[in-house]
Backbone as a chain_set.jsonl record, in Angstrom:
{"seq": "XXXXXXXXXXXXXXXXXXXXXXXXXXXXXXXXXXXXXXXXXXXXXXXXXXXXXXXXXXXXXXXXXXXXXXXXXXXXXXXXXXXXXXXXXXXXXXXXXXXXXXXXXXXXXXXXXXXXXXXXXXXXXXXXXXXXXXXXXXXXXXXXXXXXXXXXXXXXXXXXXXXXXXXXXXXXXXXXXXXXXXXXXXXXXXXXXXXXXXXXXXXXXXXXXXXXXXXXXXXXXXX", "coords": {"N": [[-143.187, 72.036, -109.742], [-140.163, 73.738, -109.212], [-136.701, 73.854, -109.685], [-134.364, 75.661, -107.851], [-131.588, 77.528, -108.607], [-129.614, 78.453, -106.503], [-127.217, 78.545, -104.505], [-126.325, 79.965, -102.304], [-128.678, 80.718, -100.967], [-129.682, 78.176, -100.439], [-127.686, 77.186, -98.682], [-128.114, 78.967, -96.623], [-130.667, 78.244, -95.604], [-130.124, 75.626, -94.821], [-128.305, 76.07, -92.767], [-129.876, 77.662, -91.054], [-131.887, 75.91, -90.123], [-130.41, 73.802, -89.225], [-130.099, 71.538, -90.858], [-128.051, 69.959, -91.839], [-127.17, 68.67, -89.578], [-128.87, 66.608, -89.228], [-128.006, 64.474, -90.564], [-125.469, 61.931, -90.939], [-123.587, 61.956, -92.929], [-123.499, 64.444, -94.395], [-122.066, 65.859, -96.398], [-121.914, 64.043, -98.434], [-124.27, 63.993, -99.753], [-126.285, 65.337, -102.375], [-127.94, 68.099, -102.118], [-130.923, 69.839, -103.041], [-132.472, 72.96, -103.78], [-135.815, 73.723, -103.925], [-138.877, 74.962, -105.394], [-142.342, 75.226, -104.841], [-145.41, 76.036, -106.353], [-148.336, 77.866, -105.227], [-151.017, 75.823, -104.147], [-150.081, 73.533, -105.383], [-149.721, 70.069, -105.925], [-147.7, 68.175, -103.951], [-147.182, 65.548, -103.247], [-149.023, 62.477, -103.747], [-151.465, 59.808, -103.841], [-151.226, 58.886, -106.414], [-148.921, 60.018, -107.177], [-146.151, 59.528, -106.012], [-143.731, 60.545, -103.564], [-140.33, 60.97, -104.052], [-138.264, 61.95, -102.647], [-136.531, 63.079, -99.738], [-137.891, 65.665, -98.159], [-137.531, 68.869, -96.921], [-139.503, 71.287, -95.683], [-138.969, 74.643, -95.773], [-139.985, 77.129, -95.972], [-143.204, 78.502, -96.013], [-146.597, 77.092, -96.311], [-148.026, 73.849, -95.925], [-150.588, 71.497, -96.535], [-151.776, 68.424, -95.219], [-153.514, 65.55, -96.154], [-156.023, 62.954, -96.521], [-157.832, 61.346, -99.179], [-160.815, 59.756, -99.578], [-162.215, 56.806, -101.209], [-164.749, 57.56, -101.901], [-164.439, 60.195, -102.279], [-164.344, 61.814, -100.082], [-162.724, 64.139, -97.971], [-160.184, 63.905, -95.582], [-158.67, 65.816, -93.339], [-155.417, 66.008, -92.051], [-153.213, 67.509, -91.077], [-151.817, 70.831, -90.88], [-148.984, 72.17, -91.997], [-146.204, 74.329, -91.383], [-143.38, 76.346, -92.309], [-140.518, 74.846, -90.94], [-140.608, 71.52, -91.608], [-140.68, 67.978, -92.226], [-141.12, 66.004, -95.134], [-141.787, 62.906, -96.774], [-140.484, 60.997, -95.29], [-142.142, 59.001, -94.329], [-142.805, 57.537, -96.609], [-140.257, 56.731, -97.3], [-139.689, 55.003, -95.213], [-141.263, 52.785, -95.697], [-143.384, 50.951, -98.017], [-146.313, 52.248, -98.129], [-149.775, 53.339, -97.869], [-149.925, 56.523, -98.92], [-150.569, 59.905, -97.807], [-152.082, 62.894, -99.244], [-150.077, 65.727, -100.015], [-150.165, 69.114, -100.156], [-149.352, 72.335, -101.349], [-150.174, 75.29, -99.639], [-149.474, 77.852, -99.786], [-146.943, 79.661, -101.62], [-144.136, 77.579, -101.616], [-140.951, 76.864, -100.289], [-138.365, 74.494, -100.389], [-135.917, 72.142, -99.166], [-134.443, 69.447, -100.711], [-133.621, 65.933, -100.935], [-132.715, 63.253, -102.955], [-134.29, 60.169, -102.611], [-134.159, 57.975, -104.201], [-131.645, 58.081, -105.456], [-129.942, 58.097, -103.243], [-130.605, 55.972, -101.604], [-129.333, 53.654, -100.395], [-127.261, 54.855, -98.934], [-128.711, 56.508, -97.207], [-130.091, 54.577, -95.745], [-128.007, 53.541, -94.314], [-127.29, 55.608, -92.742], [-127.097, 56.417, -89.604], [-127.729, 58.579, -87.888], [-129.622, 59.993, -89.383], [-131.632, 58.004, -89.66], [-132.433, 57.701, -87.019], [-133.58, 60.19, -86.617], [-135.722, 60.037, -88.401], [-137.249, 58.017, -87.173], [-137.974, 59.365, -84.835], [-139.545, 61.443, -85.935], [-141.607, 59.965, -87.146], [-142.791, 58.777, -84.901], [-143.745, 61.049, -83.64], [-145.635, 61.932, -85.528], [-147.475, 59.822, -85.52], [-148.429, 60.004, -82.924], [-149.567, 62.584, -83.01], [-151.557, 62.198, -84.972], [-153.235, 60.321, -83.745], [-154.025, 61.778, -81.489], [-155.308, 63.955, -82.679], [-157.501, 62.702, -83.915], [-158.8, 61.733, -81.637], [-159.413, 64.119, -80.269], [-161.096, 65.429, -82.135], [-163.296, 63.752, -82.19], [-164.306, 63.537, -79.587], [-164.385, 65.953, -78.134], [-165.34, 69.38, -77.318], [-165.844, 72.189, -79.582], [-164.658, 74.498, -78.597], [-162.667, 73.457, -76.896], [-161.088, 72.106, -78.74], [-160.181, 74.202, -80.358], [-158.752, 75.692, -78.468], [-156.657, 73.918, -77.681], [-155.423, 73.705, -80.12], [-154.465, 76.296, -80.579], [-152.648, 76.555, -78.42], [-150.858, 74.565, -79.047], [-149.733, 75.361, -81.441], [-148.795, 77.943, -81.201], [-146.268, 80.526, -81.257], [-144.073, 82.149, -79.294], [-146.218, 83.314, -77.901], [-147.87, 84.034, -79.99], [-150.202, 83.334, -82.537], [-150.41, 82.525, -85.827], [-152.111, 81.906, -88.552], [-153.409, 80.093, -91.447], [-156.53, 80.382, -91.539], [-158.712, 79.383, -92.942], [-157.866, 76.881, -93.762], [-157.314, 75.775, -91.286], [-159.836, 75.494, -90.161], [-160.827, 73.293, -91.527], [-159.09, 71.316, -90.591], [-159.824, 71.228, -87.913], [-162.328, 70.346, -88.094], [-164.725, 71.868, -88.346], [-166.867, 74.528, -89.615], [-165.668, 77.419, -91.449], [-167.002, 79.76, -90.741], [-167.966, 79.1, -88.186], [-165.501, 78.847, -86.892], [-164.491, 81.494, -87.025], [-166.377, 82.734, -85.433], [-165.858, 81.529, -82.98], [-163.22, 82.402, -82.513], [-163.719, 85.132, -82.26], [-165.283, 85.051, -79.922], [-163.353, 84.131, -78.129], [-161.708, 86.352, -78.124], [-163.422, 88.301, -77.037], [-163.764, 87.221, -74.511], [-161.332, 87.621, -73.427], [-159.195, 85.863, -73.801], [-157.547, 85.766, -76.042], [-156.181, 88.209, -78.348], [-156.657, 90.305, -81.221], [-154.122, 90.878, -83.654], [-152.241, 93.412, -85.454], [-151.758, 92.392, -87.964], [-153.542, 90.663, -90.443], [-155.279, 87.723, -89.598], [-153.626, 87.03, -87.535], [-153.194, 86.378, -84.074], [-152.776, 87.191, -80.598], [-151.867, 85.596, -77.578], [-153.534, 86.252, -74.606], [-154.481, 85.402, -72.126], [-153.165, 82.762, -70.995], [-153.642, 80.827, -69.048], [-156.442, 80.554, -68.876], [-156.964, 79.517, -71.416], [-155.628, 77.073, -71.184], [-157.194, 75.903, -69.213], [-159.513, 75.388, -70.623], [-158.853, 73.182, -72.098], [-157.85, 71.297, -70.381], [-157.963, 68.538, -69.9], [-156.817, 67.5, -72.115], [-154.163, 67.989, -72.267]], "CA": [[-141.963, 72.18, -108.954], [-139.063, 74.405, -109.896], [-135.412, 73.785, -108.99], [-133.76, 76.986, -107.742], [-130.126, 77.504, -108.669], [-129.177, 79.503, -105.578], [-126.492, 77.84, -103.452], [-126.265, 80.82, -101.105], [-129.961, 80.587, -100.267], [-129.712, 76.798, -99.953], [-126.825, 77.114, -97.493], [-128.758, 79.775, -95.579], [-131.726, 77.454, -94.979], [-129.486, 74.482, -94.156], [-127.743, 76.576, -91.506], [-130.96, 78.162, -90.203], [-132.628, 74.804, -89.52], [-129.458, 72.739, -88.86], [-130.439, 70.341, -91.634], [-126.861, 69.111, -91.955], [-127.001, 67.901, -88.334], [-129.796, 65.48, -89.267], [-127.327, 63.424, -91.324], [-124.089, 61.595, -90.578], [-122.686, 62.171, -94.059], [-124.134, 65.522, -95.154], [-121.259, 66.232, -97.565], [-122.048, 63.024, -99.486], [-125.563, 64.164, -100.41], [-126.495, 66.516, -103.215], [-129.226, 68.696, -101.758], [-131.433, 70.814, -103.998], [-133.468, 73.921, -103.319], [-136.929, 73.659, -104.866], [-140.02, 75.838, -105.11], [-143.665, 74.763, -105.268], [-146.399, 77.101, -106.452], [-149.518, 77.715, -104.376], [-151.984, 74.782, -104.542], [-149.425, 72.473, -106.143], [-149.659, 68.782, -105.245], [-146.309, 67.751, -103.743], [-147.261, 64.1, -103.394], [-150.376, 61.934, -103.65], [-151.535, 58.369, -104.069], [-150.798, 58.624, -107.79], [-147.671, 60.739, -107.427], [-145.364, 59.3, -104.796], [-142.597, 61.43, -103.37], [-139.075, 60.211, -104.084], [-137.25, 62.773, -101.991], [-136.705, 63.587, -98.39], [-138.14, 67.082, -98.417], [-137.643, 69.725, -95.746], [-140.18, 72.546, -95.973], [-138.266, 75.693, -95.026], [-140.774, 78.364, -96.052], [-144.535, 78.313, -96.572], [-147.578, 76.219, -95.681], [-148.41, 72.624, -96.624], [-151.646, 70.75, -95.849], [-151.688, 66.97, -95.377], [-154.862, 65.017, -96.07], [-156.392, 61.756, -97.272], [-159.078, 61.396, -99.951], [-161.4, 58.412, -99.617], [-162.711, 56.352, -102.512], [-165.978, 58.3, -102.16], [-164.092, 61.598, -102.488], [-164.361, 62.56, -98.831], [-161.394, 64.597, -97.567], [-159.872, 63.879, -94.158], [-157.487, 66.641, -93.111], [-154.56, 65.5, -90.985], [-152.354, 68.528, -90.48], [-151.372, 71.983, -91.641], [-147.588, 72.354, -91.602], [-145.589, 75.551, -91.892], [-141.939, 76.497, -92.105], [-139.691, 73.643, -90.986], [-141.193, 70.201, -91.392], [-140.139, 67.008, -93.172], [-142.005, 65.145, -95.904], [-141.112, 61.827, -97.49], [-139.901, 59.986, -94.404], [-143.092, 57.89, -94.223], [-142.631, 56.745, -97.821], [-138.918, 56.148, -97.225], [-139.689, 53.938, -94.212], [-141.95, 51.587, -96.197], [-144.382, 51.149, -99.06], [-147.628, 52.31, -97.493], [-150.724, 54.265, -98.47], [-149.472, 57.848, -98.519], [-151.565, 60.963, -97.907], [-151.773, 64.008, -100.125], [-149.421, 66.919, -99.481], [-150.45, 70.189, -101.105], [-148.91, 73.65, -100.889], [-151.243, 76.257, -99.401], [-148.855, 79.091, -100.246], [-145.677, 79.318, -102.284], [-143.339, 76.801, -100.678], [-139.544, 76.618, -100.583], [-137.96, 73.272, -99.69], [-134.619, 71.509, -99.426], [-134.764, 68.045, -100.974], [-132.563, 64.955, -101.22], [-133.304, 62.127, -103.661], [-134.226, 58.865, -101.933], [-133.777, 56.98, -105.21], [-130.199, 58.182, -105.668], [-129.165, 57.898, -102.019], [-131.331, 55.013, -100.761], [-128.413, 52.842, -99.591], [-126.562, 55.733, -97.998], [-129.688, 56.926, -96.199], [-130.346, 53.421, -94.885], [-126.833, 53.337, -93.463], [-127.069, 56.839, -91.982], [-127.707, 56.179, -88.288], [-128.287, 59.832, -87.367], [-130.843, 60.255, -90.146], [-132.637, 56.99, -89.323], [-132.96, 58.046, -85.687], [-134.447, 61.359, -86.801], [-136.934, 59.54, -89.044], [-138.034, 57.329, -86.141], [-138.53, 60.409, -83.968], [-140.605, 62.127, -86.677], [-142.725, 59.037, -87.313], [-143.451, 58.655, -83.6], [-144.462, 62.299, -83.415], [-146.792, 61.981, -86.425], [-148.445, 58.836, -85.04], [-149.022, 60.585, -81.721], [-150.405, 63.705, -83.424], [-152.714, 61.666, -85.676], [-154.12, 59.708, -82.751], [-154.577, 62.83, -80.636], [-156.238, 64.733, -83.495], [-158.721, 61.905, -84.05], [-159.43, 61.7, -80.314], [-159.952, 65.446, -79.976], [-162.198, 65.742, -83.042], [-164.448, 62.904, -81.924], [-164.827, 63.545, -78.224], [-164.314, 67.207, -77.398], [-166.065, 70.535, -77.84], [-165.111, 73.053, -80.502], [-163.83, 75.401, -77.788], [-161.495, 72.701, -76.44], [-160.26, 71.812, -79.908], [-159.509, 75.434, -80.77], [-157.792, 76.065, -77.425], [-155.469, 73.063, -77.765], [-154.74, 74.032, -81.381], [-153.734, 77.547, -80.361], [-151.527, 76.318, -77.509], [-149.901, 73.669, -79.693], [-149.112, 75.977, -82.611], [-148.323, 79.31, -80.956], [-144.846, 80.799, -81.123], [-143.885, 83.397, -78.531], [-147.552, 83.832, -77.582], [-148.53, 84.5, -81.209], [-150.717, 82.299, -83.436], [-150.549, 83.142, -87.145], [-152.547, 80.735, -89.296], [-154.343, 80.14, -92.575], [-157.683, 79.895, -90.782], [-159.593, 78.585, -93.804], [-157.362, 75.509, -93.699], [-157.426, 75.321, -89.9], [-161.217, 75.062, -89.905], [-160.935, 71.924, -92.029], [-158.361, 70.438, -89.675], [-160.552, 71.115, -86.647], [-163.608, 69.705, -88.434], [-165.923, 72.702, -88.341], [-166.882, 75.488, -90.711], [-164.889, 78.657, -91.289], [-167.845, 80.711, -90.005], [-167.922, 78.693, -86.777], [-164.17, 79.163, -86.378], [-164.405, 82.944, -86.821], [-167.217, 83.061, -84.278], [-165.137, 81.095, -81.783], [-162.096, 83.319, -82.307], [-164.299, 86.37, -81.73], [-165.66, 84.783, -78.536], [-162.108, 84.075, -77.347], [-161.253, 87.741, -77.966], [-164.35, 88.96, -76.106], [-163.546, 86.655, -73.177], [-160.002, 88.007, -72.951], [-158.215, 84.781, -73.931], [-156.626, 86.191, -77.083], [-156.525, 89.495, -78.958], [-156.23, 90.439, -82.61], [-152.916, 91.642, -83.95], [-152.409, 94.311, -86.596], [-151.702, 91.597, -89.187], [-154.733, 89.829, -90.648], [-155.111, 86.301, -89.308], [-152.708, 86.828, -86.407], [-153.73, 86.647, -82.744], [-151.833, 87.077, -79.488], [-152.433, 85.003, -76.36], [-153.638, 87.202, -73.502], [-154.651, 84.66, -70.874], [-152.788, 81.373, -71.261], [-154.24, 79.949, -68.041], [-157.822, 80.267, -69.271], [-156.897, 78.606, -72.552], [-155.247, 75.759, -70.661], [-158.337, 75.351, -68.478], [-160.485, 74.906, -71.606], [-158.433, 71.888, -72.65], [-157.002, 70.706, -69.344], [-157.937, 67.071, -69.995], [-156.152, 67.108, -73.357], [-152.743, 68.352, -72.217]], "C": [[-140.869, 72.808, -109.803], [-137.792, 74.288, -109.058], [-134.769, 75.166, -109.019], [-132.242, 76.863, -107.708], [-129.576, 78.655, -107.82], [-128.509, 78.838, -104.372], [-126.431, 78.656, -102.161], [-127.541, 80.702, -100.292], [-130.118, 79.187, -99.699], [-128.912, 76.67, -98.666], [-127.431, 77.885, -96.317], [-129.821, 78.965, -94.847], [-131.16, 76.228, -94.253], [-128.935, 74.908, -92.802], [-128.837, 77.003, -90.539], [-131.647, 77.037, -89.442], [-131.736, 73.617, -89.148], [-129.743, 71.43, -89.592], [-129.252, 69.399, -91.742], [-126.641, 68.235, -90.736], [-127.924, 66.684, -88.282], [-129.143, 64.267, -89.934], [-125.914, 63.183, -90.807], [-123.112, 62.015, -91.667], [-123.212, 63.292, -94.959], [-123.384, 65.856, -96.445], [-121.39, 65.236, -98.714], [-123.365, 63.139, -100.247], [-125.559, 65.415, -101.291], [-127.896, 67.054, -102.921], [-129.623, 69.733, -102.808], [-132.445, 71.731, -103.324], [-134.577, 73.97, -104.354], [-138.057, 74.582, -104.425], [-141.294, 75.206, -105.656], [-144.607, 75.966, -105.315], [-147.563, 76.835, -105.499], [-150.483, 76.709, -104.995], [-151.383, 73.698, -105.433], [-149.385, 71.191, -105.313], [-148.198, 68.34, -105.161], [-146.213, 66.234, -103.839], [-148.704, 63.655, -103.205], [-150.305, 60.438, -103.881], [-151.0, 57.994, -105.449], [-149.466, 59.294, -108.131], [-146.822, 60.659, -106.171], [-144.157, 60.233, -104.759], [-141.323, 60.596, -103.282], [-137.919, 61.043, -103.538], [-137.559, 62.905, -100.506], [-136.774, 65.093, -98.542], [-138.326, 67.838, -97.111], [-138.289, 71.046, -96.171], [-139.527, 73.633, -95.12], [-138.987, 77.035, -95.098], [-142.123, 78.046, -96.673], [-145.375, 77.298, -95.82], [-147.869, 75.01, -96.565], [-149.525, 71.946, -95.831], [-151.53, 69.279, -96.219], [-153.087, 66.4, -95.207], [-154.997, 63.719, -96.863], [-157.665, 62.035, -98.062], [-159.6, 59.976, -100.069], [-161.863, 58.063, -101.021], [-163.991, 57.092, -102.9], [-165.713, 59.789, -102.378], [-164.116, 62.446, -101.238], [-162.94, 62.891, -98.384], [-161.263, 64.544, -96.048], [-158.573, 64.645, -93.955], [-156.718, 66.132, -91.895], [-153.757, 66.589, -90.304], [-152.133, 69.678, -91.448], [-149.979, 72.319, -91.139], [-147.051, 73.662, -92.169], [-144.116, 75.597, -91.507], [-141.267, 75.126, -92.015], [-140.474, 72.388, -90.626], [-140.661, 69.267, -92.471], [-141.256, 66.216, -93.839], [-141.173, 64.054, -96.563], [-140.541, 60.744, -96.602], [-140.829, 58.782, -94.232], [-142.92, 56.948, -95.417], [-141.26, 56.052, -97.821], [-138.904, 54.938, -96.288], [-140.376, 52.672, -94.71], [-142.987, 51.926, -97.226], [-145.774, 51.074, -98.438], [-148.499, 53.311, -98.235], [-150.393, 55.669, -98.0], [-150.593, 58.868, -98.643], [-151.178, 61.966, -98.993], [-151.004, 65.065, -99.344], [-149.566, 67.996, -100.534], [-150.01, 71.523, -100.529], [-150.106, 74.589, -100.76], [-150.776, 77.653, -99.823], [-147.674, 78.701, -101.128], [-144.776, 78.665, -101.245], [-141.907, 76.655, -101.193], [-139.105, 75.407, -99.766], [-136.545, 72.865, -100.083], [-134.888, 70.023, -99.603], [-133.527, 67.216, -101.3], [-133.228, 63.733, -101.836], [-133.15, 60.827, -102.874], [-133.905, 57.75, -102.925], [-132.254, 56.934, -105.358], [-129.404, 57.769, -104.435], [-129.798, 56.884, -101.065], [-130.395, 54.222, -99.85], [-127.71, 53.681, -98.538], [-127.478, 56.189, -96.874], [-129.992, 55.79, -95.225], [-129.202, 53.152, -93.914], [-126.55, 54.529, -92.549], [-127.816, 56.758, -90.646], [-128.376, 57.434, -87.747], [-129.605, 60.154, -88.072], [-131.954, 59.281, -89.769], [-133.252, 57.256, -87.947], [-133.918, 59.229, -85.782], [-135.776, 60.949, -87.434], [-137.841, 58.854, -88.022], [-138.716, 58.33, -85.216], [-139.699, 61.12, -84.647], [-141.838, 61.247, -86.851], [-143.504, 58.877, -86.013], [-144.289, 59.89, -83.308], [-145.722, 62.376, -84.266], [-147.875, 60.994, -86.003], [-149.186, 59.39, -83.831], [-149.981, 61.708, -82.077], [-151.678, 63.222, -84.107], [-153.729, 61.073, -84.707], [-154.798, 60.766, -81.897], [-155.598, 63.67, -81.393], [-157.568, 64.009, -83.645], [-159.507, 61.898, -82.748], [-160.118, 63.028, -80.004], [-161.178, 65.735, -80.826], [-163.459, 64.952, -82.729], [-165.101, 63.193, -80.571], [-164.935, 64.907, -77.555], [-164.985, 68.365, -78.122], [-165.185, 71.341, -78.788], [-164.192, 74.003, -79.745], [-162.55, 74.708, -77.327], [-160.529, 72.447, -77.589], [-159.5, 73.052, -80.375], [-158.446, 75.845, -79.756], [-156.517, 75.235, -77.52], [-154.703, 73.347, -79.05], [-153.898, 75.291, -81.218], [-152.496, 77.307, -79.5], [-150.454, 75.44, -78.137], [-149.11, 74.377, -80.78], [-148.604, 77.403, -82.394], [-146.801, 79.372, -80.88], [-144.689, 82.158, -80.462], [-145.207, 84.117, -78.29], [-148.306, 84.372, -78.791], [-148.965, 83.294, -82.037], [-151.051, 82.979, -84.761], [-150.844, 82.027, -88.137], [-153.306, 81.083, -90.57], [-155.653, 79.546, -92.05], [-158.684, 79.132, -91.636], [-159.177, 77.123, -93.801], [-157.519, 74.941, -92.296], [-158.831, 74.836, -89.593], [-161.444, 73.646, -90.405], [-160.258, 70.934, -91.091], [-159.142, 70.184, -88.396], [-161.973, 70.589, -86.843], [-164.818, 70.562, -88.094], [-165.765, 73.834, -89.348], [-166.035, 76.722, -90.392], [-165.691, 79.681, -90.495], [-167.858, 80.381, -88.513], [-166.573, 79.057, -86.148], [-164.03, 80.648, -86.097], [-165.23, 83.38, -85.616], [-166.51, 82.689, -82.978], [-163.952, 82.014, -81.481], [-162.587, 84.654, -81.753], [-164.695, 86.204, -80.268], [-164.429, 84.752, -77.63], [-161.565, 85.485, -77.107], [-162.118, 88.478, -76.933], [-164.144, 88.48, -74.673], [-162.145, 86.929, -72.642], [-158.962, 86.904, -73.008], [-157.123, 85.14, -74.941], [-157.017, 87.584, -77.541], [-155.985, 89.541, -80.382], [-154.955, 91.263, -82.708], [-153.199, 92.558, -85.136], [-152.422, 93.55, -87.917], [-152.937, 90.707, -89.27], [-154.421, 88.361, -90.388], [-154.223, 86.01, -88.118], [-153.383, 87.225, -85.102], [-152.626, 86.472, -81.704], [-152.55, 86.486, -78.273], [-152.392, 86.032, -75.239], [-153.701, 86.47, -72.168], [-154.415, 83.173, -71.143], [-153.489, 80.419, -70.294], [-155.678, 79.578, -68.409], [-157.876, 79.319, -70.481], [-156.582, 77.189, -72.096], [-156.4, 75.103, -69.914], [-159.391, 74.783, -69.427], [-160.15, 73.512, -72.116], [-157.55, 71.143, -71.657], [-156.885, 69.195, -69.46], [-157.253, 66.564, -71.261], [-154.645, 67.311, -73.302], [-151.969, 67.428, -71.283]], "O": [[-140.679, 72.45, -110.965], [-137.802, 74.586, -107.864], [-134.642, 75.773, -110.082], [-131.689, 76.162, -106.86], [-129.137, 79.681, -108.34], [-129.152, 78.598, -103.35], [-126.481, 78.102, -101.063], [-127.494, 80.599, -99.066], [-130.633, 79.023, -98.593], [-129.394, 76.116, -97.679], [-127.274, 77.494, -95.16], [-129.881, 78.985, -93.618], [-131.66, 75.841, -93.196], [-129.082, 74.194, -91.81], [-128.745, 76.74, -89.34], [-131.957, 77.182, -88.259], [-132.238, 72.549, -88.798], [-129.639, 70.349, -89.012], [-129.421, 68.18, -91.738], [-126.007, 67.184, -90.828], [-127.784, 65.83, -87.406], [-129.676, 63.159, -89.87], [-125.251, 64.092, -90.307], [-121.97, 62.38, -91.39], [-123.353, 63.096, -96.166], [-124.009, 66.108, -97.475], [-121.018, 65.545, -99.846], [-123.562, 62.469, -101.261], [-124.91, 66.413, -100.979], [-128.897, 66.531, -103.411], [-128.774, 70.413, -103.384], [-133.174, 71.324, -102.419], [-134.319, 74.228, -105.529], [-138.176, 74.934, -103.252], [-141.325, 74.714, -106.784], [-144.595, 76.809, -104.418], [-147.746, 75.714, -105.027], [-150.737, 76.731, -106.2], [-152.109, 73.02, -106.159], [-149.051, 71.228, -104.129], [-147.54, 68.155, -106.185], [-145.279, 65.699, -104.437], [-149.507, 64.355, -102.588], [-149.231, 59.873, -104.088], [-150.403, 56.933, -105.633], [-148.954, 59.15, -109.242], [-146.776, 61.594, -105.371], [-143.64, 60.649, -105.796], [-141.256, 59.63, -102.523], [-136.762, 60.862, -103.917], [-138.716, 62.848, -100.088], [-135.821, 65.723, -99.001], [-139.179, 67.487, -96.295], [-137.699, 71.823, -96.922], [-139.531, 73.552, -93.892], [-138.645, 77.968, -94.372], [-142.197, 77.404, -97.721], [-144.936, 76.717, -94.827], [-147.95, 75.124, -97.788], [-149.437, 71.826, -94.609], [-151.23, 68.927, -97.36], [-153.776, 66.718, -94.238], [-154.196, 63.427, -97.751], [-158.481, 62.864, -97.66], [-158.918, 59.095, -100.593], [-161.899, 58.915, -101.908], [-164.289, 57.239, -104.085], [-166.64, 60.557, -102.631], [-163.932, 63.661, -101.307], [-162.057, 62.033, -98.413], [-162.109, 65.063, -95.319], [-157.503, 64.182, -94.349], [-157.301, 65.862, -90.845], [-153.632, 66.594, -89.079], [-152.246, 69.524, -92.664], [-149.811, 72.711, -89.984], [-147.392, 74.056, -93.284], [-143.677, 74.985, -90.534], [-141.426, 74.313, -92.926], [-140.936, 72.22, -89.497], [-140.234, 69.73, -93.528], [-142.217, 65.81, -93.187], [-139.999, 64.255, -96.872], [-140.153, 59.683, -97.091], [-140.359, 57.665, -94.014], [-142.891, 55.727, -95.262], [-141.13, 54.922, -98.289], [-138.193, 53.964, -96.538], [-140.102, 51.587, -94.197], [-143.431, 53.071, -97.307], [-146.334, 49.994, -98.247], [-148.03, 54.036, -99.113], [-150.556, 55.985, -96.822], [-151.475, 58.718, -99.488], [-150.097, 61.892, -99.577], [-151.25, 65.273, -98.156], [-149.142, 67.817, -101.676], [-150.263, 71.814, -99.36], [-150.944, 74.671, -101.658], [-151.583, 78.515, -100.171], [-147.439, 77.513, -101.351], [-144.67, 79.149, -100.118], [-141.679, 76.363, -102.366], [-139.433, 75.302, -98.584], [-136.051, 73.191, -101.163], [-135.499, 69.4, -98.735], [-132.542, 67.707, -101.851], [-134.209, 63.228, -101.291], [-132.041, 60.429, -102.516], [-133.427, 56.688, -102.525], [-131.66, 55.856, -105.381], [-128.335, 57.17, -104.547], [-129.558, 56.93, -99.858], [-130.643, 54.131, -98.648], [-127.58, 53.266, -97.386], [-127.063, 56.248, -95.716], [-130.134, 56.016, -94.023], [-129.406, 52.605, -92.83], [-125.675, 54.464, -91.687], [-129.02, 57.004, -90.581], [-129.478, 57.361, -87.202], [-130.582, 60.542, -87.431], [-133.098, 59.693, -89.579], [-134.45, 57.055, -87.745], [-134.946, 59.26, -85.105], [-136.832, 61.454, -87.051], [-139.051, 59.081, -88.006], [-139.884, 58.17, -84.86], [-140.725, 61.373, -84.016], [-142.969, 61.714, -86.721], [-144.735, 58.846, -86.021], [-145.403, 59.79, -82.792], [-146.763, 62.83, -83.792], [-149.063, 61.295, -86.114], [-150.406, 59.265, -83.722], [-151.079, 61.79, -81.525], [-152.757, 63.761, -83.863], [-154.932, 61.299, -84.835], [-155.991, 60.675, -81.611], [-156.626, 64.057, -80.837], [-158.632, 64.615, -83.521], [-160.729, 62.041, -82.75], [-161.257, 63.057, -79.538], [-162.186, 66.227, -80.319], [-164.568, 65.428, -82.973], [-166.322, 63.101, -80.438], [-165.535, 65.004, -76.485], [-165.176, 68.349, -79.338], [-163.962, 71.203, -78.801], [-163.08, 74.285, -80.191], [-161.472, 75.302, -77.362], [-159.313, 72.557, -77.433], [-158.328, 72.971, -80.742], [-157.365, 76.295, -80.136], [-155.417, 75.781, -77.448], [-153.476, 73.246, -79.078], [-152.753, 75.343, -81.667], [-151.414, 77.801, -79.817], [-149.276, 75.556, -77.799], [-147.95, 74.043, -81.023], [-148.041, 78.004, -83.309], [-146.139, 78.409, -80.494], [-145.115, 83.181, -80.998], [-145.318, 85.333, -78.444], [-149.287, 85.099, -78.628], [-148.198, 82.349, -82.22], [-151.872, 83.895, -84.809], [-149.942, 81.285, -88.525], [-153.779, 82.205, -90.749], [-155.853, 78.333, -92.115], [-159.435, 78.31, -91.11], [-160.024, 76.23, -93.833], [-157.821, 73.759, -92.133], [-159.005, 73.872, -88.848], [-162.173, 72.877, -89.778], [-160.783, 69.852, -90.827], [-159.132, 69.076, -87.859], [-162.721, 70.411, -85.881], [-165.827, 70.048, -87.61], [-164.675, 74.072, -89.867], [-165.735, 77.019, -89.235], [-165.129, 80.397, -89.666], [-167.77, 81.278, -87.675], [-166.518, 79.519, -85.008], [-163.509, 81.033, -85.051], [-164.836, 84.279, -84.873], [-166.555, 83.434, -81.999], [-163.711, 82.362, -80.325], [-161.947, 85.241, -80.88], [-164.473, 87.105, -79.459], [-164.451, 85.275, -76.516], [-161.032, 85.784, -76.038], [-161.602, 89.187, -76.069], [-164.328, 89.246, -73.728], [-161.81, 86.517, -71.531], [-157.939, 86.994, -72.329], [-155.943, 84.859, -74.73], [-158.074, 88.088, -77.161], [-154.985, 88.899, -80.703], [-154.741, 92.211, -81.952], [-154.267, 92.488, -85.745], [-153.027, 94.006, -88.887], [-153.327, 90.076, -88.288], [-153.433, 87.823, -90.888], [-154.078, 84.851, -87.728], [-154.05, 88.255, -85.018], [-151.678, 85.713, -81.899], [-153.694, 86.835, -77.982], [-151.344, 86.613, -74.957], [-153.054, 86.869, -71.199], [-155.339, 82.43, -71.473], [-153.884, 79.321, -70.685], [-156.082, 78.424, -68.267], [-158.73, 78.436, -70.55], [-157.19, 76.225, -72.561], [-156.568, 73.885, -69.975], [-160.081, 73.82, -69.092], [-161.034, 72.754, -72.515], [-156.615, 70.444, -72.047], [-155.836, 68.627, -69.156], [-157.121, 65.357, -71.464], [-153.925, 66.857, -74.191], [-150.759, 67.588, -71.12]]}, "num_chains": 1, "name": "protein.A"}
């Protein structure tokens, strides 16, 4: 992790994502802009996170590692997402968070501002909202992976993560999240293109939704 001494860039990201609106007393916190290199462990069982961290640029994968070394992927997060709120809410078994690309983040020390954060009603409400969302996503991901076809899982993933009809992903990581091989994923994406559901964009790894209705029909019981 590297601390970036660039207040202008820090203020730019705070304004872009309205980070200051997440807190009642934003001016009382000392926020820092930090950079993580690709494949850097942000937090783990042996390296707890002591900051509220807002990812403002880049990709982060969240996963557990069992005692036998088996990896259970939970999510692939990009651009704006928060880390550290689970650890702030209580001392529990935390997952791994690892950067998939270079990552830029805005962070606030939970050690330094623990009392203030606990008294910050706006922030606490935001934490509750995020925790509820993560619990729902975790339960739904487990349900989908256990009970539904690969086509359904890919369709719901595309519809959940698209922005303006565009899905732009690190597909090697996505295959782990969806619990099938990268080769299977590429075959499914090709099938979706041939069936007119999506089409390839000029940028590698990017696809555009062509027929949203057909995608929705593939996962109608999941939406």
